[in-house]
C-alpha positions as a Markdown table, in Angstrom:
| # | Residue | x | y | z |
|---|---|---|---|---|
| 1 | Met | 0.1 | 0.2 | -0.1 |
| 2 | Thr | 2.8 | 2.4 | 1.0 |
| 3 | Leu | 4.6 | 1.6 | -3.0 |
| 4 | Arg | 1.0 | 2.4 | -4.2 |
| 5 | Thr | 0.8 | 6.0 | -2.3 |
| 6 | Asp | 4.4 | 6.6 | -3.2 |
| 7 | Ala | 4.1 | 6.1 | -6.9 |
| 8 | Arg | 0.9 | 8.4 | -7.0 |
| 9 | Arg | 2.7 | 11.1 | -5.2 |
| 10 | Pro | 4.5 | 12.7 | -8.6 |
| 11 | Ile | 1.6 | 12.4 | -10.8 |
| 12 | Met | -0.3 | 14.5 | -7.8 |
| 13 | Leu | 2.2 | 16.8 | -7.3 |
| 14 | Thr | 2.5 | 17.4 | -11.3 |
| 15 | Ala | -1.5 | 18.0 | -11.2 |
| 16 | Thr | -1.6 | 20.1 | -8.6 |
| 17 | Leu | 1.3 | 22.2 | -9.8 |
| 18 | Val | -0.6 | 22.6 | -13.1 |
| 19 | Leu | -3.6 | 23.7 | -11.5 |
| 20 | Gly | -1.7 | 26.2 | -9.3 |
| 21 | Leu | 0.0 | 27.6 | -12.2 |
| 22 | Ala | -3.2 | 28.3 | -14.2 |
| 23 | Leu | -5.0 | 29.8 | -11.7 |
| 24 | Ser | -1.9 | 32.0 | -10.8 |
| 25 | Ala | -1.9 | 33.0 | -14.7 |
| 26 | Gly | -5.7 | 34.2 | -14.0 |
| 27 | Cys | -7.1 | 31.0 | -15.9 |
| 28 | Ala | -10.3 | 30.2 | -14.4 |
| 29 | Ile | -11.5 | 26.5 | -14.5 |
| 30 | Asp | -15.0 | 27.4 | -15.5 |
| 31 | Lys | -13.6 | 29.9 | -18.1 |
| 32 | Gly | -17.2 | 30.6 | -19.6 |
| 33 | Ser | -18.8 | 31.9 | -16.3 |
| 34 | Ala | -15.9 | 33.7 | -15.3 |
| 35 | Leu | -16.2 | 35.7 | -18.6 |
| 36 | Ala | -19.8 | 36.3 | -18.3 |
| 37 | Ala | -19.2 | 37.5 | -14.7 |
| 38 | Asp | -16.4 | 39.5 | -16.0 |
| 39 | Phe | -19.0 | 41.3 | -18.5 |
| 40 | Glu | -21.8 | 41.8 | -15.9 |
| 41 | Gln | -18.9 | 43.8 | -13.5 |
| 42 | Glu | -17.8 | 45.6 | -16.7 |
| 43 | Trp | -20.8 | 47.1 | -17.6 |
| 44 | Ala | -22.9 | 47.2 | -14.2 |
| 45 | Asp | -24.2 | 50.7 | -13.7 |
| 46 | Thr | -23.5 | 51.8 | -17.3 |
| 47 | Pro | -26.3 | 54.8 | -18.1 |
| 48 | Asp | -29.1 | 53.8 | -20.2 |
| 49 | Val | -28.9 | 49.8 | -19.8 |
| 50 | Ala | -31.6 | 48.7 | -17.5 |
| 51 | Glu | -30.5 | 45.0 | -17.5 |
| 52 | Ile | -27.4 | 42.9 | -18.1 |
| 53 | Asp | -28.0 | 39.4 | -19.4 |
| 54 | Thr | -25.1 | 36.8 | -19.3 |
| 55 | His | -24.4 | 33.1 | -20.4 |
| 56 | Gly | -21.2 | 31.3 | -20.2 |
| 57 | Asp | -20.4 | 28.2 | -22.0 |
| 58 | Asn | -17.4 | 26.0 | -20.1 |
| 59 | Thr | -16.9 | 23.9 | -23.0 |
| 60 | Leu | -13.5 | 22.4 | -21.4 |
| 61 | Pro | -11.4 | 22.9 | -18.1 |
| 62 | Phe | -9.6 | 26.3 | -18.5 |
| 63 | Ala | -11.8 | 26.9 | -21.8 |
| 64 | Gly | -15.1 | 28.3 | -22.8 |
| 65 | Ser | -16.8 | 31.6 | -24.0 |
| 66 | Ala | -19.7 | 34.0 | -22.8 |
| 67 | Thr | -22.4 | 36.2 | -24.3 |
| 68 | Gly | -23.5 | 39.3 | -22.7 |
| 69 | Thr | -26.3 | 41.5 | -23.7 |
| 70 | Leu | -27.0 | 45.1 | -22.7 |
| 71 | Ile | -30.9 | 45.6 | -22.4 |
| 72 | Leu | -31.4 | 49.5 | -22.8 |
| 73 | Glu | -33.8 | 51.5 | -21.3 |
| 74 | Gln | -37.0 | 52.0 | -23.4 |
| 75 | Gly | -36.8 | 54.8 | -25.5 |
| 76 | Thr | -32.8 | 55.1 | -25.7 |
| 77 | Ser | -31.8 | 57.1 | -28.6 |
| 78 | Ala | -30.7 | 55.9 | -31.8 |
| 79 | Asp | -27.1 | 58.0 | -31.1 |
| 80 | Arg | -26.9 | 56.6 | -27.9 |
| 81 | Val | -27.2 | 53.3 | -29.2 |
| 82 | Ala | -24.6 | 53.5 | -31.6 |
| 83 | Glu | -22.4 | 55.3 | -29.0 |
| 84 | Leu | -22.8 | 51.7 | -26.7 |
| 85 | Ala | -22.2 | 49.8 | -29.7 |
| 86 | Asp | -19.1 | 51.2 | -30.3 |
| 87 | Glu | -17.9 | 50.6 | -26.9 |
| 88 | Leu | -19.0 | 47.0 | -27.1 |
| 89 | Ala | -17.5 | 46.4 | -30.2 |
| 90 | Glu | -13.8 | 47.3 | -28.9 |
| 91 | Tyr | -14.7 | 45.3 | -25.8 |
| 92 | Val | -15.6 | 42.5 | -27.5 |
| 93 | Ala | -12.2 | 43.1 | -29.8 |
| 94 | Asp | -10.0 | 42.8 | -26.6 |
| 95 | Glu | -12.2 | 39.6 | -25.5 |
| 96 | Arg | -12.6 | 37.7 | -28.5 |
| 97 | Ala | -14.1 | 34.9 | -26.6 |
| 98 | Val | -17.1 | 37.0 | -25.8 |
| 99 | Thr | -20.0 | 37.8 | -28.0 |
| 100 | Gly | -22.0 | 41.5 | -27.2 |
| 101 | Glu | -25.3 | 42.1 | -28.0 |
| 102 | Ile | -27.5 | 45.2 | -27.6 |
| 103 | Ser | -31.4 | 45.0 | -27.1 |
| 104 | Ser | -33.2 | 48.3 | -27.7 |
| 105 | Asp | -36.7 | 48.5 | -28.4 |
| 106 | Gly | -37.4 | 44.7 | -28.9 |
| 107 | Leu | -34.6 | 44.3 | -31.4 |
| 108 | Thr | -31.1 | 42.5 | -30.4 |
| 109 | Phe | -28.2 | 42.8 | -32.3 |
| 110 | Ala | -24.6 | 41.2 | -32.3 |
| 111 | Val | -22.1 | 43.9 | -32.5 |
| 112 | Ala | -18.8 | 43.1 | -34.6 |
| 113 | Pro | -15.5 | 43.9 | -33.5 |
| 114 | Asp | -14.5 | 45.6 | -37.0 |
| 115 | Gly | -15.7 | 49.3 | -36.7 |
| 116 | Glu | -17.0 | 49.5 | -40.5 |
| 117 | Arg | -19.0 | 46.3 | -40.1 |
| 118 | Asn | -20.5 | 47.2 | -36.5 |
| 119 | Gly | -21.7 | 50.9 | -38.2 |
| 120 | Gln | -23.4 | 48.6 | -40.8 |
| 121 | Val | -25.2 | 46.3 | -38.2 |
| 122 | Val | -26.1 | 49.7 | -36.4 |
| 123 | Ala | -27.4 | 51.1 | -39.5 |
| 124 | Leu | -29.4 | 48.1 | -39.9 |
| 125 | Trp | -31.0 | 48.2 | -36.6 |
| 126 | Glu | -31.8 | 51.5 | -36.8 |
| 127 | Ser | -33.7 | 50.9 | -40.3 |
| 128 | Leu | -35.7 | 48.0 | -38.5 |
| 129 | Ala | -36.1 | 50.2 | -35.4 |
| 130 | Ala | -38.0 | 52.6 | -37.6 |
| 131 | Asp | -39.9 | 50.4 | -39.8 |
| 132 | Asp | -43.6 | 50.0 | -38.4 |
| 133 | Arg | -43.9 | 46.5 | -39.7 |
| 134 | Val | -41.3 | 45.0 | -37.4 |
| 135 | Ala | -42.8 | 43.8 | -33.9 |
| 136 | Ser | -39.4 | 42.5 | -33.0 |
| 137 | Gly | -36.1 | 40.7 | -34.2 |
| 138 | Leu | -32.9 | 39.2 | -34.0 |
| 139 | Ile | -29.6 | 40.3 | -35.9 |
| 140 | Asp | -26.3 | 38.3 | -36.1 |
| 141 | Ser | -23.6 | 39.5 | -38.1 |
| 142 | Gly | -22.0 | 36.6 | -38.6 |
| 143 | Phe | -18.9 | 34.6 | -37.3 |
| 144 | Asp | -15.7 | 36.6 | -37.1 |
| 145 | Asn | -16.6 | 39.3 | -38.7 |
| 146 | Glu | -17.8 | 37.1 | -41.8 |
| 147 | Asp | -19.7 | 39.0 | -44.4 |
| 148 | Arg | -22.9 | 37.5 | -43.5 |
| 149 | Trp | -25.8 | 38.0 | -41.9 |
| 150 | Thr | -28.3 | 36.0 | -39.9 |
| 151 | Ile | -31.8 | 37.8 | -39.3 |
| 152 | Glu | -34.9 | 36.9 | -38.1 |
| 153 | Ile | -37.6 | 39.5 | -37.7 |
| 154 | Val | -41.2 | 39.1 | -36.2 |
| 155 | Ala | -43.5 | 41.1 | -38.3 |
| 156 | Val | -46.8 | 42.7 | -37.0 |
| 157 | Asp | -48.9 | 40.8 | -39.9 |
| 158 | Ala | -48.4 | 38.6 | -42.8 |
| 159 | Ala | -48.8 | 41.3 | -45.5 |
| 160 | Gly | -46.2 | 43.2 | -43.5 |
| 161 | Ala | -43.8 | 40.2 | -43.3 |
| 162 | Leu | -44.2 | 39.2 | -47.2 |
| 163 | Ala | -43.7 | 43.0 | -47.8 |
| 164 | Leu | -40.5 | 43.5 | -45.3 |
| 165 | Phe | -39.1 | 40.7 | -46.5 |
| 166 | Lys | -39.1 | 41.6 | -50.2 |
| 167 | Asp | -37.5 | 45.0 | -49.5 |
| 168 | Met | -34.7 | 43.2 | -47.2 |
| 169 | Thr | -33.9 | 41.1 | -49.9 |
| 170 | Gly | -34.2 | 43.4 | -52.6 |
| 171 | Asp | -33.1 | 47.4 | -53.7 |
| 172 | Ala | -35.0 | 49.1 | -50.8 |
| 173 | Glu | -32.2 | 52.1 | -49.8 |
| 174 | Gln | -32.6 | 51.5 | -46.1 |
| 175 | Tyr | -31.7 | 48.0 | -46.3 |
| 176 | Arg | -28.5 | 48.5 | -47.8 |
| 177 | Pro | -25.6 | 47.1 | -47.4 |
| 178 | Phe | -27.7 | 44.0 | -46.0 |
| 179 | Ser | -29.2 | 43.2 | -49.4 |
| 180 | Ser | -25.7 | 42.8 | -51.0 |
| 181 | Ala | -24.6 | 40.2 | -48.7 |
| 182 | Val | -25.0 | 36.5 | -48.4 |
| 183 | Thr | -27.6 | 36.0 | -46.3 |
| 184 | Ser | -29.8 | 34.1 | -43.9 |
| 185 | Leu | -33.1 | 35.9 | -43.5 |
| 186 | Arg | -36.3 | 34.7 | -41.6 |
| 187 | Val | -39.3 | 37.1 | -41.5 |
| 188 | Gly | -42.6 | 35.6 | -39.9 |
| 189 | Thr | -45.5 | 36.9 | -37.8 |
| 190 | Gly | -46.1 | 36.4 | -33.9 |
| 191 | Gln | -47.9 | 33.5 | -32.6 |
| 192 | Gly | -51.6 | 33.9 | -32.8 |
| 193 | Thr | -51.5 | 35.9 | -35.7 |
| 194 | Ser | -53.8 | 35.2 | -38.3 |
| 195 | Pro | -53.1 | 34.7 | -41.5 |
| 196 | Ser | -49.7 | 33.6 | -40.0 |
| 197 | Leu | -46.8 | 33.4 | -42.2 |
| 198 | Arg | -42.9 | 32.2 | -42.6 |
| 199 | Val | -40.9 | 33.1 | -45.4 |
| 200 | Glu | -37.1 | 32.7 | -45.4 |
| 201 | Thr | -34.1 | 32.3 | -47.5 |
| 202 | Asp | -31.8 | 29.1 | -47.5 |
| 203 | His | -28.4 | 29.6 | -45.7 |
| 204 | Glu | -26.9 | 30.7 | -49.0 |
| 205 | Gly | -29.1 | 33.8 | -49.5 |
| 206 | Asn | -31.6 | 32.2 | -52.2 |
| 207 | Val | -35.1 | 33.9 | -52.2 |
| 208 | Pro | -38.1 | 31.8 | -52.5 |
| 209 | Ala | -39.1 | 33.6 | -55.7 |
| 210 | Glu | -41.4 | 30.8 | -57.0 |
| 211 | Ala | -42.9 | 30.0 | -53.4 |
| 212 | Ile | -43.7 | 33.7 | -53.0 |
| 213 | Ala | -45.5 | 33.8 | -56.4 |
| 214 | Ala | -47.7 | 30.8 | -55.6 |
| 215 | Tyr | -48.6 | 31.9 | -52.2 |
| 216 | Thr | -49.5 | 35.4 | -53.3 |
| 217 | Ala | -51.8 | 34.0 | -56.4 |
| 218 | Val | -53.3 | 32.2 | -54.1 |
| 219 | Ala | -53.9 | 34.7 | -51.3 |
| 220 | Ala | -55.6 | 36.7 | -54.1 |
| 221 | Gln | -58.2 | 34.6 | -55.0 |
| 222 | Tyr | -58.9 | 32.4 | -51.8 |
| 223 | Pro | -58.9 | 33.3 | -47.8 |
| 224 | Val | -55.5 | 32.3 | -46.7 |
| 225 | Val | -54.7 | 31.3 | -42.8 |
| 226 | Gly | -51.1 | 30.5 | -42.8 |
| 227 | Gly | -48.2 | 29.7 | -45.0 |
| 228 | Gly | -44.5 | 28.7 | -44.9 |
| 229 | Leu | -42.3 | 29.5 | -48.0 |
| 230 | Asp | -38.6 | 29.0 | -48.7 |
| 231 | Pro | -36.6 | 28.4 | -51.8 |
| 232 | Asp | -37.5 | 24.5 | -51.7 |
| 233 | Arg | -41.0 | 24.6 | -50.7 |
| 234 | Ala | -44.4 | 26.4 | -50.6 |
| 235 | Gly | -47.0 | 25.4 | -47.7 |
| 236 | Ile | -50.0 | 27.4 | -47.9 |
| 237 | Ile | -53.0 | 26.9 | -45.7 |
| 238 | Val | -56.5 | 28.0 | -46.7 |
| 239 | Ala | -59.6 | 28.6 | -45.1 |
| 240 | Ala | -62.1 | 25.4 | -44.5 |
| 241 | Gly | -64.1 | 24.9 | -47.4 |
| 242 | Thr | -61.9 | 25.9 | -49.8 |
| 243 | Asp | -61.4 | 24.0 | -53.2 |
| 244 | Leu | -58.3 | 22.5 | -52.5 |
| 245 | Asp | -57.6 | 21.1 | -56.1 |
| 246 | Gln | -58.3 | 24.3 | -57.3 |
| 247 | Ala | -55.9 | 26.3 | -54.8 |
| 248 | Ala | -53.7 | 23.8 | -55.5 |
| 249 | Glu | -53.6 | 24.0 | -59.7 |
| 250 | Leu | -53.3 | 27.7 | -59.1 |
| 251 | Ala | -50.4 | 27.6 | -57.2 |
| 252 | Arg | -48.3 | 25.0 | -59.3 |
| 253 | Ser | -49.1 | 27.3 | -62.3 |
| 254 | Trp | -47.3 | 30.3 | -60.5 |
| 255 | Ala | -44.6 | 27.9 | -59.3 |
| 256 | Pro | -43.6 | 25.8 | -62.4 |
| 257 | Asn | -40.2 | 24.9 | -61.2 |
| 258 | Leu | -41.2 | 24.5 | -57.5 |
| 259 | Ala | -41.5 | 20.4 | -56.9 |
| 260 | Asp | -42.8 | 20.5 | -53.1 |
| 261 | Ile | -46.1 | 22.6 | -53.0 |
| 262 | Glu | -48.6 | 21.7 | -50.6 |
| 263 | Val | -52.0 | 23.4 | -50.1 |
| 264 | Ser | -53.9 | 22.0 | -47.2 |
| 265 | Ala | -57.1 | 23.2 | -45.1 |
| 266 | Ala | -57.3 | 24.7 | -41.7 |
| 267 | Ser | -58.5 | 22.4 | -39.2 |
């Protein structure tokens, strides 16, 4: 028994030494949690910040990441939002394992460490915040400052969702330079909204032009209560009692190259 204890002693001493060196170097065992705590401490008592929400991801011992969100006071001015975004961008540039977000008036966006890129994110936030068709949303500017946007928007109604989607993927001035980037965009209505609609690109930014055409054609002639549109599929829900065969035939005539078209009746 004594021999076993003596044999393990160098291993235990080595492990203790490694742990001591890591802690003395400022490395926390739960790195993500430590980063989240640092974020909250750094931004505590910041003017116009009503709340701070943090999440730490402890992927491995001494390794992890964190997300910190500054939830601003209702009605914070656009200039102040831009100012805080610049300050938070500098913070995440120094803390590359931290994702910084700002939430203002129902819209949340991730800041980018690159100044020009961050200005584009703020400009997009400001355009959406001023758009009466928008109820809420999330803007993710892409991994490691890639020229990519991942955006989810909740619109106030189906008509607004479809019009907003077309503006954001088209040439509407207020949504540039977003419309020229490779993009993943999803616009939909809130839960309980009737008619409900979800329309989205694929992850390469391809727009569901034929699915939109099919939905629009059916909605012009029949009472539509819901829909899901993407580049590969058009799902259209019409009111009970609608002639499904005729509605489906109309949808297919407007989307001849779309293999997956489903017209169903609301239950």
